[in-house]
C-alpha positions in Angstrom: 36.6 18.7 -42.4 33.1 18.8 -41.0 31.7 19.8 -44.4 33.5 16.9 -46.0 32.1 14.4 -43.5 28.6 15.9 -43.8 28.8 15.8 -47.6 29.8 12.1 -47.4 27.0 11.3 -45.0 24.5 13.2 -47.3 25.8 11.3 -50.3 25.6 8.0 -48.6 22.0 8.7 -47.6 21.0 9.7 -51.1 22.6 6.5 -52.4 20.9 4.3 -49.9 17.6 6.1 -50.8 18.2 5.4 -54.5 18.8 1.8 -53.7 15.4 1.5 -51.9 13.7 3.2 -54.9 15.5 0.8 -57.3 14.2 -2.2 -55.2 10.7 -0.9 -55.2 10.9 -0.3 -58.9 12.4 -3.8 -59.5 9.5 -5.3 -57.4 6.9 -3.6 -59.3 8.4 -4.5 -62.6 8.8 -8.1 -61.5 5.1 -8.4 -60.5 4.0 -6.7 -63.7 6.1 -9.0 -65.9 4.8 -12.1 -64.1 1.2 -10.9 -64.4 1.7 -10.4 -68.1 3.3 -13.8 -68.4 0.4 -15.5 -66.6 -2.2 -13.5 -68.7 -0.4 -14.6 -71.9 -0.4 -18.2 -70.8 -4.1 -18.0 -70.1 -4.8 -16.6 -73.5 -2.8 -19.5 -75.1 -5.1 -21.9 -73.2 -8.1 -20.3 -74.7 -6.7 -20.2 -78.3 -5.2 -23.7 -78.5 -8.4 -25.8 -79.0 -9.6 -23.7 -82.0 -6.1 -23.5 -83.6 -5.6 -27.2 -83.2 -9.0 -27.9 -84.9 -8.1 -25.6 -87.8 -4.7 -27.0 -88.1 -6.1 -30.5 -89.0 -7.2 -29.4 -92.5 -5.4 -26.2 -93.1 -1.6 -26.1 -93.5 -1.6 -22.3 -92.9 -3.5 -22.8 -89.7 -0.9 -25.4 -88.7 1.8 -22.8 -89.3 -0.2 -20.4 -87.2 -0.5 -22.9 -84.4 3.2 -23.7 -84.5 4.0 -20.0 -84.4 1.8 -19.5 -81.4 3.5 -22.4 -79.6 6.9 -21.0 -80.5 5.8 -17.6 -79.1 4.7 -19.3 -75.9 8.2 -21.0 -75.7 9.8 -17.6 -76.1 7.7 -16.2 -73.3 8.6 -19.2 -71.1 12.3 -18.5 -71.8 11.9 -14.8 -71.0 10.2 -15.7 -67.7 13.0 -18.0 -66.8 15.5 -15.0 -67.1 13.6 -12.7 -64.7 15.4 -11.3 -61.7 13.4 -12.4 -58.7 13.2 -10.0 -55.7 13.8 -11.7 -52.4 10.2 -11.4 -51.2 9.0 -13.4 -54.1 11.5 -16.3 -54.0 9.1 -18.9 -52.7 6.2 -18.1 -55.0 8.5 -17.7 -57.9 10.0 -21.2 -57.4 6.5 -22.7 -57.5 5.7 -20.8 -60.7 9.1 -21.8 -62.2 8.3 -25.5 -61.6 5.0 -25.2 -63.5 6.7 -23.1 -66.2 9.3 -25.9 -66.7 6.5 -28.4 -67.1 4.7 -26.1 -69.5 7.8 -25.7 -71.6 8.1 -29.4 -72.0 4.5 -29.7 -72.9 4.7 -26.8 -75.5 7.8 -28.5 -77.1 5.8 -31.8 -77.4 2.9 -30.0 -79.0 5.3 -28.2 -81.5 6.8 -31.6 -82.4 3.3 -33.0 -82.9 2.2 -30.1 -85.0 5.3 -30.0 -87.2 4.8 -33.8 -87.9 1.1 -33.1 -88.7 0.0 -35.4 -85.8 -1.6 -32.9 -83.5 -5.3 -33.5 -83.2 -7.9 -32.0 -81.0 -8.0 -35.4 -79.1 -4.3 -35.3 -78.6 -4.5 -31.8 -77.4 -7.4 -32.6 -75.0 -5.4 -35.5 -73.6 -2.4 -33.3 -73.1 -1.7 -32.1 -69.5 -1.1 -28.6 -70.8 -4.4 -27.3 -69.7 -3.9 -28.5 -66.2 -0.5 -26.9 -66.0 -1.9 -23.6 -67.4 -4.6 -23.8 -64.7 -1.9 -24.2 -62.0 -0.1 -21.2 -63.4 -3.1 -19.0 -63.6 -4.1 -20.1 -60.1 -1.0 -18.2 -58.8 -2.2 -14.9 -60.3 -3.9 -13.6 -57.1 -0.9 -14.4 -55.0 1.4 -12.4 -57.4 -1.0 -9.5 -57.4 -1.0 -9.5 -53.6 2.8 -9.3 -53.7 2.5 -6.2 -55.8 0.1 -4.6 -53.4 2.3 -5.2 -50.4 
């Protein structure tokens, strides 16, 4: 009987240890995925002005712009499906709010590009760059979460 109880205690200890390892792994994965998302969003911000300028006169460039914006929308959707560890809830909520705004702005740009009405001026007047700045401004805070 003692061996049976000892075996159960040992098994319970191993299982709880695995749970802790899983939590650490989930946390590291979460921070990594958020960091990748923020970096990709920053890249979009850098590419948009040139893509919009080219899209004015080149239908192929317009298709490339639309594709980039659709890729951004896909990344936004993936971000929204992340499982958030408890320690990151507050910061994630802030990022999620900015991401919702970004999704709306990206959809608007897709509509304008598909209608052939996206101009560099319209892009410059779009709040998308401010939203992306707000998103990238959270990068250090997420990296600190990963280091804790």
